[in-house]
py3Dmol code that shows the C-alpha trace and the ligand (Angstrom):
import py3Dmol

protein = """\
ATOM      1  CA  MET A   1     -40.344  92.244-186.195  1.00  0.00           C
ATOM      2  CA  LYS A   2     -36.771  93.221-186.926  1.00  0.00           C
ATOM      3  CA  THR A   3     -35.449  92.067-190.224  1.00  0.00           C
ATOM      4  CA  GLY A   4     -32.796  94.437-191.537  1.00  0.00           C
ATOM      5  CA  PRO A   5     -29.223  93.634-191.408  1.00  0.00           C
ATOM      6  CA  VAL A   6     -28.993  94.651-187.676  1.00  0.00           C
ATOM      7  CA  ILE A   7     -26.616  92.226-186.195  1.00  0.00           C
ATOM      8  CA  GLY A   8     -23.100  93.854-185.808  1.00  0.00           C
ATOM      9  CA  HIS A   9     -24.432  97.160-187.169  1.00  0.00           C
ATOM     10  CA  GLU A  10     -22.978  98.517-183.965  1.00  0.00           C
ATOM     11  CA  VAL A  11     -20.028  97.050-182.709  1.00  0.00           C
ATOM     12  CA  ILE A  12     -18.550  97.982-179.116  1.00  0.00           C
ATOM     13  CA  ARG A  13     -14.842  97.355-179.116  1.00  0.00           C
ATOM     14  CA  LEU A  14     -13.155  96.906-175.720  1.00  0.00           C
ATOM     15  CA  ASP A  15      -9.436  96.548-175.130  1.00  0.00           C
ATOM     16  CA  ALA A  16     -10.005  94.415-171.933  1.00  0.00           C
ATOM     17  CA  VAL A  17     -13.017  93.369-169.960  1.00  0.00           C
ATOM     18  CA  ASP A  18     -13.769  90.464-167.377  1.00  0.00           C
ATOM     19  CA  SER A  19     -16.273  88.978-169.800  1.00  0.00           C
ATOM     20  CA  THR A  20     -18.170  90.258-172.761  1.00  0.00           C
ATOM     21  CA  ASN A  21     -21.271  88.510-171.620  1.00  0.00           C
ATOM     22  CA  ASN A  22     -20.959  90.182-168.316  1.00  0.00           C
ATOM     23  CA  TYR A  23     -20.466  93.571-169.891  1.00  0.00           C
ATOM     24  CA  ALA A  24     -23.581  92.996-172.064  1.00  0.00           C
ATOM     25  CA  ALA A  25     -25.740  91.849-168.991  1.00  0.00           C
ATOM     26  CA  ASP A  26     -24.651  94.982-167.054  1.00  0.00           C
ATOM     27  CA  ARG A  27     -25.493  97.344-169.941  1.00  0.00           C
ATOM     28  CA  LEU A  28     -28.811  95.432-170.832  1.00  0.00           C
ATOM     29  CA  ALA A  29     -30.127  95.745-167.269  1.00  0.00           C
ATOM     30  CA  ARG A  30     -29.723  99.442-167.713  1.00  0.00           C
ATOM     31  CA  GLN A  31     -31.377  99.380-171.219  1.00  0.00           C
ATOM     32  CA  GLU A  32     -28.431 100.859-172.866  1.00  0.00           C
ATOM     33  CA  LEU A  33     -28.025  98.120-175.797  1.00  0.00           C
ATOM     34  CA  ARG A  34     -29.985  97.902-178.807  1.00  0.00           C
ATOM     35  CA  HIS A  35     -30.936  94.679-180.722  1.00  0.00           C
ATOM     36  CA  GLY A  36     -27.970  93.427-182.628  1.00  0.00           C
ATOM     37  CA  THR A  37     -25.150  95.236-180.876  1.00  0.00           C
ATOM     38  CA  ALA A  38     -21.990  93.287-180.889  1.00  0.00           C
ATOM     39  CA  ILE A  39     -19.367  93.423-178.115  1.00  0.00           C
ATOM     40  CA  VAL A  40     -15.931  92.448-178.807  1.00  0.00           C
ATOM     41  CA  ALA A  41     -12.906  92.354-176.443  1.00  0.00           C
ATOM     42  CA  MET A  42      -9.265  91.976-177.259  1.00  0.00           C
ATOM     43  CA  GLU A  43      -8.742  90.485-174.049  1.00  0.00           C
ATOM     44  CA  GLN A  44     -11.161  88.943-171.411  1.00  0.00           C
ATOM     45  CA  THR A  45      -9.746  88.484-167.757  1.00  0.00           C
ATOM     46  CA  ALA A  46     -12.585  86.229-166.508  1.00  0.00           C
ATOM     47  CA  GLY A  47     -14.228  84.709-169.661  1.00  0.00           C
ATOM     48  CA  ARG A  48     -17.001  82.518-168.933  1.00  0.00           C
ATOM     49  CA  GLY A  49     -17.562  79.039-170.301  1.00  0.00           C
ATOM     50  CA  GLN A  50     -20.365  76.585-169.935  1.00  0.00           C
ATOM     51  CA  ARG A  51     -21.079  75.065-166.613  1.00  0.00           C
ATOM     52  CA  GLY A  52     -19.227  77.593-164.737  1.00  0.00           C
ATOM     53  CA  ARG A  53     -15.988  76.937-166.420  1.00  0.00           C
ATOM     54  CA  GLN A  54     -13.429  79.516-167.304  1.00  0.00           C
ATOM     55  CA  TRP A  55     -12.903  80.541-171.021  1.00  0.00           C
ATOM     56  CA  ASP A  56      -9.546  81.598-172.158  1.00  0.00           C
ATOM     57  CA  THR A  57      -8.910  83.518-175.324  1.00  0.00           C
ATOM     58  CA  ALA A  58      -5.421  84.649-176.456  1.00  0.00           C
ATOM     59  CA  LYS A  59      -5.066  88.594-176.298  1.00  0.00           C
ATOM     60  CA  GLY A  60      -5.670  90.036-179.697  1.00  0.00           C
ATOM     61  CA  LEU A  61      -5.610  86.793-181.333  1.00  0.00           C
ATOM     62  CA  ASP A  62      -9.036  84.898-180.716  1.00  0.00           C
ATOM     63  CA  LEU A  63     -12.606  86.368-180.871  1.00  0.00           C
ATOM     64  CA  ALA A  64     -14.382  86.951-177.749  1.00  0.00           C
ATOM     65  CA  LEU A  65     -17.910  88.264-178.932  1.00  0.00           C
ATOM     66  CA  SER A  66     -21.311  88.885-177.386  1.00  0.00           C
ATOM     67  CA  VAL A  67     -24.399  89.658-179.402  1.00  0.00           C
ATOM     68  CA  VAL A  68     -27.236  91.172-177.838  1.00  0.00           C
ATOM     69  CA  LEU A  69     -30.716  90.037-179.229  1.00  0.00           C
ATOM     70  CA  LEU A  70     -33.997  91.545-178.302  1.00  0.00           C
ATOM     71  CA  PRO A  71     -36.616  89.146-179.743  1.00  0.00           C
ATOM     72  CA  GLU A  72     -40.239  90.439-179.827  1.00  0.00           C
ATOM     73  CA  GLN A  73     -42.033  87.229-180.405  1.00  0.00           C
ATOM     74  CA  LEU A  74     -39.756  84.120-179.616  1.00  0.00           C
ATOM     75  CA  ALA A  75     -41.417  81.701-177.303  1.00  0.00           C
ATOM     76  CA  ALA A  76     -39.325  80.634-174.269  1.00  0.00           C
ATOM     77  CA  MET A  77     -40.063  77.076-175.361  1.00  0.00           C
ATOM     78  CA  GLU A  78     -38.337  77.826-178.690  1.00  0.00           C
ATOM     79  CA  GLN A  79     -35.139  79.213-176.991  1.00  0.00           C
ATOM     80  CA  PHE A  80     -32.891  76.488-177.969  1.00  0.00           C
ATOM     81  CA  GLY A  81     -33.442  77.832-181.465  1.00  0.00           C
ATOM     82  CA  LEU A  82     -30.942  80.485-180.611  1.00  0.00           C
ATOM     83  CA  ALA A  83     -28.245  77.988-179.671  1.00  0.00           C
ATOM     84  CA  LYS A  84     -28.835  76.478-183.052  1.00  0.00           C
ATOM     85  CA  ALA A  85     -28.688  79.775-185.030  1.00  0.00           C
ATOM     86  CA  ALA A  86     -25.511  80.632-183.216  1.00  0.00           C
ATOM     87  CA  ALA A  87     -23.853  77.388-183.731  1.00  0.00           C
ATOM     88  CA  LEU A  88     -24.611  77.251-187.434  1.00  0.00           C
ATOM     89  CA  ALA A  89     -23.336  80.960-187.936  1.00  0.00           C
ATOM     90  CA  VAL A  90     -20.023  79.870-186.285  1.00  0.00           C
ATOM     91  CA  HIS A  91     -20.121  76.547-188.316  1.00  0.00           C
ATOM     92  CA  ASP A  92     -20.531  78.520-191.683  1.00  0.00           C
ATOM     93  CA  VAL A  93     -17.721  80.871-191.029  1.00  0.00           C
ATOM     94  CA  VAL A  94     -15.274  78.081-190.173  1.00  0.00           C
ATOM     95  CA  ALA A  95     -16.349  76.056-192.950  1.00  0.00           C
ATOM     96  CA  ASP A  96     -15.956  79.112-195.343  1.00  0.00           C
ATOM     97  CA  CYS A  97     -12.454  79.623-194.022  1.00  0.00           C
ATOM     98  CA  LEU A  98     -11.560  76.028-194.624  1.00  0.00           C
ATOM     99  CA  ALA A  99     -12.821  75.985-198.038  1.00  0.00           C
ATOM    100  CA  GLN A 100     -11.072  79.085-199.078  1.00  0.00           C
ATOM    101  CA  ALA A 101      -7.797  77.470-197.837  1.00  0.00           C
ATOM    102  CA  GLY A 102      -8.685  74.384-199.853  1.00  0.00           C
ATOM    103  CA  ALA A 103      -9.326  72.229-196.745  1.00  0.00           C
ATOM    104  CA  ASP A 104     -12.348  69.990-196.366  1.00  0.00           C
ATOM    105  CA  PRO A 105     -15.289  72.205-194.951  1.00  0.00           C
ATOM    106  CA  SER A 106     -17.430  69.001-194.026  1.00  0.00           C
ATOM    107  CA  GLU A 107     -14.786  68.422-191.306  1.00  0.00           C
ATOM    108  CA  VAL A 108     -16.743  71.547-189.400  1.00  0.00           C
ATOM    109  CA  ARG A 109     -19.423  69.918-187.217  1.00  0.00           C
ATOM    110  CA  ILE A 110     -21.719  70.939-184.227  1.00  0.00           C
ATOM    111  CA  LYS A 111     -21.199  68.975-181.141  1.00  0.00           C
ATOM    112  CA  TRP A 112     -24.487  69.065-179.225  1.00  0.00           C
ATOM    113  CA  PRO A 113     -25.354  71.339-177.759  1.00  0.00           C
ATOM    114  CA  ASN A 114     -23.474  73.910-179.352  1.00  0.00           C
ATOM    115  CA  ASP A 115     -19.704  73.367-179.444  1.00  0.00           C
ATOM    116  CA  VAL A 116     -17.949  73.753-182.902  1.00  0.00           C
ATOM    117  CA  LEU A 117     -15.441  71.242-183.915  1.00  0.00           C
ATOM    118  CA  VAL A 118     -13.125  70.708-186.648  1.00  0.00           C
ATOM    119  CA  GLY A 119     -12.627  66.815-186.836  1.00  0.00           C
ATOM    120  CA  ARG A 120     -12.451  66.099-183.195  1.00  0.00           C
ATOM    121  CA  LYS A 121     -10.963  69.384-182.080  1.00  0.00           C
ATOM    122  CA  LYS A 122     -12.925  72.209-180.353  1.00  0.00           C
ATOM    123  CA  ILE A 123     -12.759  75.487-182.315  1.00  0.00           C
ATOM    124  CA  ALA A 124     -15.407  77.505-180.813  1.00  0.00           C
ATOM    125  CA  GLY A 125     -17.697  77.522-177.598  1.00  0.00           C
ATOM    126  CA  ILE A 126     -20.965  79.339-177.113  1.00  0.00           C
ATOM    127  CA  LEU A 127     -22.509  80.536-174.011  1.00  0.00           C
ATOM    128  CA  ILE A 128     -26.038  81.943-174.114  1.00  0.00           C
ATOM    129  CA  VAL A 129     -27.860  83.838-171.417  1.00  0.00           C
ATOM    130  CA  ASN A 130     -31.507  84.294-171.960  1.00  0.00           C
ATOM    131  CA  GLU A 131     -33.917  86.620-169.911  1.00  0.00           C
ATOM    132  CA  LEU A 132     -37.385  85.290-170.157  1.00  0.00           C
ATOM    133  CA  SER A 133     -40.701  87.204-169.529  1.00  0.00           C
ATOM    134  CA  GLY A 134     -44.283  86.221-169.850  1.00  0.00           C
ATOM    135  CA  GLY A 135     -43.510  82.924-171.817  1.00  0.00           C
ATOM    136  CA  LEU A 136     -41.146  84.849-174.168  1.00  0.00           C
ATOM    137  CA  VAL A 137     -37.455  85.408-174.541  1.00  0.00           C
ATOM    138  CA  ALA A 138     -37.184  89.071-173.610  1.00  0.00           C
ATOM    139  CA  SER A 139     -33.313  89.218-174.241  1.00  0.00           C
ATOM    140  CA  SER A 140     -30.501  86.982-175.188  1.00  0.00           C
ATOM    141  CA  ILE A 141     -26.676  87.412-174.862  1.00  0.00           C
ATOM    142  CA  VAL A 142     -25.072  85.133-177.293  1.00  0.00           C
ATOM    143  CA  GLY A 143     -21.539  84.736-176.266  1.00  0.00           C
ATOM    144  CA  ILE A 144     -19.189  83.138-178.816  1.00  0.00           C
ATOM    145  CA  GLY A 145     -15.538  82.364-178.158  1.00  0.00           C
ATOM    146  CA  LEU A 146     -13.777  81.365-181.482  1.00  0.00           C
ATOM    147  CA  ASN A 147     -10.200  80.435-181.650  1.00  0.00           C
ATOM    148  CA  VAL A 148      -8.893  82.430-184.632  1.00  0.00           C
ATOM    149  CA  ASN A 149      -5.280  82.913-184.602  1.00  0.00           C
ATOM    150  CA  SER A 150      -4.025  80.991-181.373  1.00  0.00           C
ATOM    151  CA  ARG A 151      -1.638  78.137-181.987  1.00  0.00           C
ATOM    152  CA  GLY A 152      -0.219  76.933-178.974  1.00  0.00           C
ATOM    153  CA  TRP A 153      -2.415  74.228-177.315  1.00  0.00           C
ATOM    154  CA  PRO A 154      -0.914  71.012-175.763  1.00  0.00           C
ATOM    155  CA  GLN A 155      -2.315  68.183-177.910  1.00  0.00           C
ATOM    156  CA  GLU A 156      -4.458  66.718-175.029  1.00  0.00           C
ATOM    157  CA  HIS A 157      -6.333  70.123-174.860  1.00  0.00           C
ATOM    158  CA  GLY A 158      -8.327  68.896-177.812  1.00  0.00           C
ATOM    159  CA  ALA A 159      -8.552  72.438-179.361  1.00  0.00           C
ATOM    160  CA  THR A 160      -7.820  73.991-182.631  1.00  0.00           C
ATOM    161  CA  SER A 161      -8.195  77.498-184.350  1.00  0.00           C
ATOM    162  CA  VAL A 162      -8.884  78.860-187.770  1.00  0.00           C
ATOM    163  CA  ALA A 163      -5.285  79.528-188.269  1.00  0.00           C
ATOM    164  CA  LEU A 164      -4.285  76.034-187.417  1.00  0.00           C
ATOM    165  CA  ALA A 165      -6.998  74.345-189.404  1.00  0.00           C
ATOM    166  CA  THR A 166      -6.306  76.474-192.491  1.00  0.00           C
ATOM    167  CA  GLY A 167      -2.678  76.771-192.035  1.00  0.00           C
ATOM    168  CA  ARG A 168      -3.280  80.591-192.676  1.00  0.00           C
ATOM    169  CA  PRO A 169      -3.427  83.490-190.181  1.00  0.00           C
ATOM    170  CA  GLN A 170      -6.718  85.198-190.327  1.00  0.00           C
ATOM    171  CA  ASP A 171      -7.883  88.838-190.207  1.00  0.00           C
ATOM    172  CA  LEU A 172      -9.796  88.982-186.819  1.00  0.00           C
ATOM    173  CA  ASP A 173     -12.229  91.999-188.138  1.00  0.00           C
ATOM    174  CA  GLY A 174     -12.917  90.038-191.382  1.00  0.00           C
ATOM    175  CA  VAL A 175     -13.950  86.885-189.389  1.00  0.00           C
ATOM    176  CA  LEU A 176     -16.101  89.091-187.098  1.00  0.00           C
ATOM    177  CA  GLY A 177     -17.858  90.658-189.804  1.00  0.00           C
ATOM    178  CA  ARG A 178     -18.578  87.385-191.499  1.00  0.00           C
ATOM    179  CA  LEU A 179     -19.883  85.940-188.037  1.00  0.00           C
ATOM    180  CA  CYS A 180     -22.221  88.900-187.741  1.00  0.00           C
ATOM    181  CA  GLY A 181     -23.385  88.329-191.459  1.00  0.00           C
ATOM    182  CA  ARG A 182     -24.233  84.623-190.825  1.00  0.00           C
ATOM    183  CA  MET A 183     -25.685  85.407-187.337  1.00  0.00           C
ATOM    184  CA  GLU A 184     -27.995  87.884-189.016  1.00  0.00           C
ATOM    185  CA  HIS A 185     -28.898  85.083-191.677  1.00  0.00           C
ATOM    186  CA  TRP A 186     -29.680  82.319-189.172  1.00  0.00           C
ATOM    187  CA  TRP A 187     -31.560  84.830-186.812  1.00  0.00           C
ATOM    188  CA  CYS A 188     -33.910  86.063-189.662  1.00  0.00           C
ATOM    189  CA  THR A 189     -34.396  82.358-190.664  1.00  0.00           C
ATOM    190  CA  LEU A 190     -35.171  81.533-187.099  1.00  0.00           C
ATOM    191  CA  LEU A 191     -37.910  83.971-187.117  1.00  0.00           C
ATOM    192  CA  GLN A 192     -39.290  83.187-190.604  1.00  0.00           C
ATOM    193  CA  ALA A 193     -38.514  79.356-191.032  1.00  0.00           C
ATOM    194  CA  PRO A 194     -37.424  77.685-187.768  1.00  0.00           C
ATOM    195  CA  ALA A 195     -37.779  74.270-189.457  1.00  0.00           C
ATOM    196  CA  ARG A 196     -34.910  75.188-191.805  1.00  0.00           C
ATOM    197  CA  VAL A 197     -32.811  76.104-188.824  1.00  0.00           C
ATOM    198  CA  ALA A 198     -33.531  72.755-187.200  1.00  0.00           C
ATOM    199  CA  ALA A 199     -32.804  70.957-190.431  1.00  0.00           C
ATOM    200  CA  ALA A 200     -29.413  72.815-190.970  1.00  0.00           C
ATOM    201  CA  TYR A 201     -28.363  72.143-187.366  1.00  0.00           C
ATOM    202  CA  THR A 202     -29.194  68.314-187.660  1.00  0.00           C
ATOM    203  CA  ALA A 203     -27.167  67.975-190.970  1.00  0.00           C
ATOM    204  CA  CYS A 204     -24.221  69.466-189.133  1.00  0.00           C
ATOM    205  CA  LEU A 205     -24.476  67.455-186.005  1.00  0.00           C
ATOM    206  CA  TRP A 206     -21.242  65.825-184.853  1.00  0.00           C
ATOM    207  CA  ALA A 207     -21.149  62.025-184.585  1.00  0.00           C
ATOM    208  CA  ARG A 208     -24.818  61.680-185.831  1.00  0.00           C
ATOM    209  CA  ASP A 209     -25.507  58.025-186.418  1.00  0.00           C
ATOM    210  CA  ARG A 210     -22.407  56.943-184.884  1.00  0.00           C
ATOM    211  CA  PHE A 211     -22.355  54.998-181.640  1.00  0.00           C
ATOM    212  CA  CYS A 212     -20.527  57.100-178.912  1.00  0.00           C
ATOM    213  CA  ASN A 213     -19.735  56.872-175.354  1.00  0.00           C
ATOM    214  CA  PHE A 214     -21.880  59.183-173.085  1.00  0.00           C
ATOM    215  CA  THR A 215     -22.488  59.319-169.315  1.00  0.00           C
ATOM    216  CA  LEU A 216     -26.194  59.057-168.556  1.00  0.00           C
ATOM    217  CA  ASP A 217     -26.994  60.256-164.961  1.00  0.00           C
ATOM    218  CA  GLY A 218     -23.188  59.612-164.448  1.00  0.00           C
ATOM    219  CA  GLU A 219     -23.247  56.138-165.620  1.00  0.00           C
ATOM    220  CA  PRO A 220     -21.492  54.926-168.929  1.00  0.00           C
ATOM    221  CA  PHE A 221     -23.825  54.823-171.710  1.00  0.00           C
ATOM    222  CA  ASN A 222     -23.479  54.057-175.467  1.00  0.00           C
ATOM    223  CA  ALA A 223     -25.810  55.219-177.984  1.00  0.00           C
ATOM    224  CA  ARG A 224     -25.933  56.949-181.288  1.00  0.00           C
ATOM    225  CA  PRO A 225     -27.155  60.571-181.684  1.00  0.00           C
ATOM    226  CA  LEU A 226     -30.043  60.893-183.976  1.00  0.00           C
ATOM    227  CA  ASP A 227     -31.216  64.484-183.807  1.00  0.00           C
ATOM    228  CA  VAL A 228     -31.915  67.345-181.292  1.00  0.00           C
ATOM    229  CA  ASP A 229     -35.554  68.286-180.634  1.00  0.00           C
ATOM    230  CA  GLY A 230     -37.028  71.763-180.193  1.00  0.00           C
ATOM    231  CA  THR A 231     -36.267  71.933-176.461  1.00  0.00           C
ATOM    232  CA  GLY A 232     -32.613  71.172-176.996  1.00  0.00           C
ATOM    233  CA  ARG A 233     -32.813  67.510-176.095  1.00  0.00           C
ATOM    234  CA  LEU A 234     -30.441  64.942-177.798  1.00  0.00           C
ATOM    235  CA  LEU A 235     -32.367  62.109-179.248  1.00  0.00           C
ATOM    236  CA  VAL A 236     -30.275  58.940-179.028  1.00  0.00           C
ATOM    237  CA  GLU A 237     -30.596  55.224-180.031  1.00  0.00           C
ATOM    238  CA  THR A 238     -29.096  52.417-178.108  1.00  0.00           C
ATOM    239  CA  ALA A 239     -27.871  49.220-179.975  1.00  0.00           C
ATOM    240  CA  ASP A 240     -30.984  47.464-178.941  1.00  0.00           C
ATOM    241  CA  GLY A 241     -33.149  50.036-180.666  1.00  0.00           C
ATOM    242  CA  VAL A 242     -34.541  52.073-177.830  1.00  0.00           C
ATOM    243  CA  VAL A 243     -34.911  55.751-178.625  1.00  0.00           C
ATOM    244  CA  ALA A 244     -35.002  58.444-175.864  1.00  0.00           C
ATOM    245  CA  ALA A 245     -34.228  62.097-175.633  1.00  0.00           C
ATOM    246  CA  TYR A 246     -32.239  63.637-172.735  1.00  0.00           C
ATOM    247  CA  HIS A 247     -31.392  67.158-171.681  1.00  0.00           C
ATOM    248  CA  LEU A 248     -27.617  68.000-170.890  1.00  0.00           C
ATOM    249  CA  ASP A 249     -28.275  67.905-167.245  1.00  0.00           C
ATOM    250  CA  ARG A 250     -28.524  64.030-167.699  1.00  0.00           C
ATOM    251  CA  LEU A 251     -26.462  63.026-170.670  1.00  0.00           C
ATOM    252  CA  ARG A 252     -22.982  64.138-171.631  1.00  0.00           C
ATOM    253  CA  PHE A 253     -20.494  63.102-174.122  1.00  0.00           C
ATOM    254  CA  GLN A 254     -17.681  61.187-172.588  1.00  0.00           C
ATOM    255  CA  ARG A 255     -14.270  62.958-173.230  1.00  0.00           C
TER     256      ARG A 255
END
"""
ligand_1 = """\
16
BTN
C -17.819 77.131 -173.732
O -17.489 76.824 -172.644
O -17.563 76.178 -174.704
C -18.605 78.366 -174.136
C -17.453 79.506 -174.091
C -18.058 80.869 -174.485
C -16.943 81.912 -174.419
C -17.528 83.138 -174.873
S -16.135 84.333 -175.229
C -17.336 85.630 -175.344
C -18.297 85.457 -174.410
N -17.990 86.064 -172.975
C -17.830 85.142 -172.026
O -17.391 85.383 -170.931
N -18.058 83.837 -172.568
C -18.380 84.099 -173.974
"""
view = py3Dmol.view(width=600, height=400)
view.addModel(protein, "pdb")
view.setStyle({"model": 0}, {"cartoon": {"style": "trace"}})
view.addModel(ligand_1, "xyz")
view.setStyle({"model": 1}, {"stick": {}})
view.zoomTo()
view.show()
C-alpha cells in the first residue's frame, strides 16, 4: 500500500486544456500517470461540473485540479470515501485560509455530497470519476474546482472565493501545495482509519440537524440531514420522526 507523501509529488501544469479531468482520463487510459499525480490548468475551456453541467474557472485566478489516485485495495462499495476525503481536504485548506485571515473557520461546511461552502455560498465543487474492476476501485480522478482569487459573481450566483471570504488575494501555488498536503492526509486516513474520515465529514456537514427544503423524486420534501452513510446516501429525518437514506438520484437540496 502506498503511504508516503505522494499526492502532488508530480504536478503537470497546463496553460490551457478542455478539462483537467478529461486530460487525466486520456493519459490514464494510456497508463501514463502515476498514483498521486496532480494536473493543474491555468485555463479550462470545457470544465466539467456535476450532472453534466459546465464548470467555469477564471483564467489564472482559480484552481482547476485533478488528482489521480490508483488505490490498490479500496472496495467499490467504499468509493464514497474518496468523495469524503476530497471534500475534507478542500474544507481544511479553506478553513485554514479563513483562520489565518482572522475570519471564522467554522463557516466552512461540506454540503452533501461534496460541495464546499462558506456560509451559504459555494467556494468549491468536486467531480470524481472512478474506474471499477473486480469489486475494487482501480483508478480515481478527483477533479477539484476551487475559487481562489475570482471576485466578480453576481449575488444570485451564490458563489464566493477564498479571496472574497478572507479579504486577501491568495497565492495559487501555495493553495495548491496545501491542498495536495491535505489530500495526502485524508487519503492515508481513508486507507488506515476510514471511520475517522466518516466522522470528520459528518462533523463538517452543512445544515446537519437543521430542517431544509429538498426535492424527493421531484416533489417538495422537508427534513433534516443527520449523516451520510458509507455508500454516500444522505440520512434524513422528517418532522414526524421518520428516518430514511437517499442517494442523489432521488434527493436534492432545493436551491
Ligand atoms: C461541481 O459541479 O460542483 C463540480 C465541479 C468540478 C470542477 C473541477 S475543475 C477541475 C476538474 N476538471 C473538470 O473538468 N472538472 C473538475
